[in-house]
C-alpha positions in Angstrom: 0.8 -15.9 -20.2 0.1 -12.6 -21.9 1.0 -9.1 -20.7 -2.5 -8.2 -19.7 -2.7 -11.1 -17.2 0.8 -10.2 -15.8 -0.2 -6.6 -15.5 -3.4 -7.4 -13.7 -1.7 -9.8 -11.3 1.1 -7.2 -10.6 -1.5 -4.5 -9.9 -3.5 -6.9 -7.7 -0.3 -7.7 -5.7 0.4 -4.0 -5.3 -3.1 -3.5 -4.0 -2.7 -6.3 -1.5 0.5 -4.8 -0.2 -1.1 -1.3 0.1 -4.1 -2.7 2.0 -1.9 -4.7 4.4 0.5 -1.8 5.0 -2.5 0.5 5.6 -4.1 -1.9 8.1 -0.8 -2.3 10.1 -0.3 1.5 10.1 -3.8 2.2 11.2 -3.5 -0.3 14.1 -0.2 1.1 15.5 0.8 4.3 13.7 3.7 5.3 16.0 5.4 1.9 15.8 4.8 1.6 12.1 6.3 5.1 11.5 9.3 4.4 13.7 10.0 1.2 11.8 10.8 3.4 8.8 13.0 5.8 10.8 16.7 5.9 9.9 18.7 6.3 6.8 19.7 9.5 5.0 18.7 12.8 6.6 16.3 13.7 3.9 14.4 10.5 4.5 14.4 11.1 8.3 12.9 14.6 7.7 10.2 13.0 5.6 9.3 10.4 8.2 9.6 12.7 11.3 6.1 14.3 10.9 4.5 10.9 10.9 6.3 9.9 14.1 5.4 13.1 15.9 1.8 13.1 14.7 0.4 9.6 14.6 -3.0 10.9 13.2 -1.1 11.8 10.0 0.0 8.2 9.7 -3.6 7.0 10.3 -4.9 9.4 7.6 -2.4 8.2 5.2 -3.3 4.6 6.1 -6.9 5.1 5.4 -6.1 6.7 2.0 -3.7 3.8 1.3 -6.4 1.2 2.1 -8.9 3.0 0.0 -6.5 3.2 -3.0 -5.6 -0.4 -2.6 -9.2 -1.4 -2.6 -9.9 0.7 -5.6 -7.0 -0.7 -7.5 -7.9 -4.3 -6.6 -11.5 -3.8 -7.7 -10.4 -2.6 -11.1 -8.6 -5.9 -11.9 -10.9 -8.3 -13.8 -9.9 -11.7 -15.1 -9.9 -11.8 -18.8 -11.8 -14.6 -20.6 -8.5 -15.7 -22.2 -7.4 -16.9 -18.7 -9.9 -19.7 -18.8 -9.1 -21.1 -22.2 -6.1 -23.4 -22.5 
């Protein structure tokens, strides 16, 4: 398996995770943000605005889904994948 195939599959996997995370965050933004609460103070300060303002979580979720869809759409199978 060549690097091009591995890179495409890795990017596709990242896209799938982004889309899934975005859908979950869009469906229940407060619960999703609270799931990430905890840890070092700097992290808590980063997450707090999303817990206090669920619409921010939803905006980020829509952007995340869009980026995931864009990334997935750019992954094309190479002709070499079909020759063995």
